[in-house]
N, C-alpha and C positions, 0 to 999 in steps of 0.2 A: 341695679345692680348699681355701687359710684364706680367710676373708672377714673383710675390717676395718671394714665400711660398712652399716648397715641401713637400708633406703628403706622408706618407710610410703608407701600410700594413707592422707587420713584418714577419708572416710564411707564404711561398709561395710569396715572394718577395724578402724581405733580405736573406731569406731563400728558401731550395726548397721546394716543395711545400709538405705538411705531408700527401697531399694525393696519392703520391707515396710511402711511406711507410705502409699505409693502403691497399695499393693493396696487399703490400709481406706480411701483417701480413693476407690479406684475404689465398691469395694464400698457405701458412702456414697454415691455414685454414680448408684450404678447400673450404671455402666459398664463394659464387657468385663475383663476380669484383662490386665493387663499394658500399659493403653491409652494410659496415660502415656510406657511405653516405646515404644509403637510412635509416638506424635507422635515423641517426642526422635531415633526412628532415619532418621528419614525426612528425606534429605536433612541425614546427621550433622553434615557440616561449615558447612552455614548455615542452618539453622533458628535457630528463636527461642533454645534453650537453647542451643547449640553459642557464637551470637554474645554471650550475657550471660555466659556461665562466662569469654570474653575482654575482659568488660567493652566493648564495643562498642555496645550498647542497655542503656538505664536500665529500672527497676523497671518503670515504666510503661509503657515500649513492649514491654517483655516480655510484662507481661501480656495487652497484643491482641495481640499475636504471637502469641503459643501457643493463642490466643482461635480463632483463623481458623485455624491448621494445625488444631487438635482437630476444629473445623468441617466443613472439609476430608475429615477421614477419617470426619466423620457425628456428632461427639457436641459436645454443650457442653461446656469445662470451661474455667474462667478459668486465665489463669497465677499468680495470686494463691493461691489455694488450691494448687495444686502448692509454691509458695515456703513456705505455715504451713505444710507438714510434714515440709520438708526435715530437718532438723537432727536425725539418732537417735540414741538413750543412747546413753553413754558404756561402754563392756565396761571396765571396773574390771580384768580381768585383764589385758590390753591392756596397761592402765596400767603396770602393777605390771610388764611384762616391760618397756616402754621404758626401767624404772627400774635392771631388771638389767642389761640393754644397757649401760647407761651408768657401772654400776660395773663389769663387766668391762671396760671399754677400748674399747668397739664405737663409732666414728662412728652416729651417728643423723639422719637427714635425713625431710621429711615435703613431697612430693610432692600439693598436691590441688588439681583440678579444682575452685574454687565459682565463687560469682557473686557480686555487689557487692550483698549483700542480705539482714535479721537482722545482726545484733553478731559481730563479729571473724571470723575465718579460719573458723571452723563454720559463721556463721549463723544464730547462735543465735537464739530468738524475746524471751527475756530476760537480765535483766542476772545472773540469778544462773548460768544457764547460759555464758553469754560467759566468767565469773570461770572457770565448772571449765574448757574449752576453753583459754581462754587459759595458765592453768597445764601443761596438757597442752605447747601447744605452746611454751612456753619450756624445754621438757625436751631439745626438737630442735639439735642443731648449726647444722640451718638448715631452714626453711620455705621453698617454692616456692607460693607460690599462684597460678592461670589468671588471676582476673581481676586483678592488678597485674601479671603482665609480659605480657599480652596473648595465651601459645602455652599451649593445653591439649594433655593427652593425648586423643589416643595421637600426637602429634607429637614426633619421636625429639627436636628440638629441647630439650624441657623439660627431659628425661632426662640430656643433653648438658650443658643447663645447672646443675644441681646436679653431678656429677661435675666440671666446673669450678668449680664455687667449694669446694667440699667436696677439691678436689687429689687425686682418689681416682681410680684408673683402673677402667669397669663391671666389669670383670672380678673385681673386688674386695668387689664389692656385689650384695646381695641384696634383690629389690624384691616386696615384698607390696600387692597389689591386689584386686580384688570382680572384676573386670571382665577376662576372656580378651581383648578388643580392647586392653586397656592394659598386659597383662602382653607382648603379643608383641615392642613395639619395644625391651623394656625388654631379654628375650631376645636378641635381634637385636644390640642392642649388644653382649653379652654379660654381663649381669647374671644370675645366676640367680634367676628370676622364680619367685614363689609366688601362684598362684590361692586367693582367701580365700575359704571357705563356710562357715565358720563362726571363732569367735574358736578353740575347742577346737582346730579341725582348722589353720588358723592357727601356733599356736605347736607342735604338734607339727611339722609342716613346717621351722619353723625352727625346732628343736630342733636337729629331725636334720641340718638342712642346715649350722649354726653348731658343731657336735658338745657344744653346750653343753645344758643344763636350765634351761628359762624356768617360772614359776609357770604 
């Protein structure tokens, strides 16, 4: 199959996985490992995290609502603490791959579930980090943020929105995401989905799918 377009998730693909930061936070607070993921997995389309990613609530409401959900599962953790560690470190090799794809004529897009917190699409906590992420976002032909469009992955509509904007068929796209639940609808629409477990694995799998060598 010949692909013309590569679509990326942001957190966990272009940047290190936020789950790593969540695990460090849990360790610091003496919480069970993956507790943040447990909270966010409960009522996955209607919990505080889901509503915040669709910008249906503000940061203060999220802080309180997440804390209530955490208490219901037996532990104390405020939402603000989760937001404070959310932005992951940029993976330079992934950024280099974006530049290579552009030079080779591929269309590239980004579909990211994010929240209206921090600075910019990457939810950075400092001006310097926000500037770094903004420079990365400028490389994409189009970026869709859940907090701006009111739709979040894995809703198939957000993938369809990208295809419509780029005027490309789903079958022409490769999609990369670190969450299997977000890869499934992409694959169902006809995209070649790659579940990302590391930057190295992502680049190897993408190179194989495209028949090209990425750094």
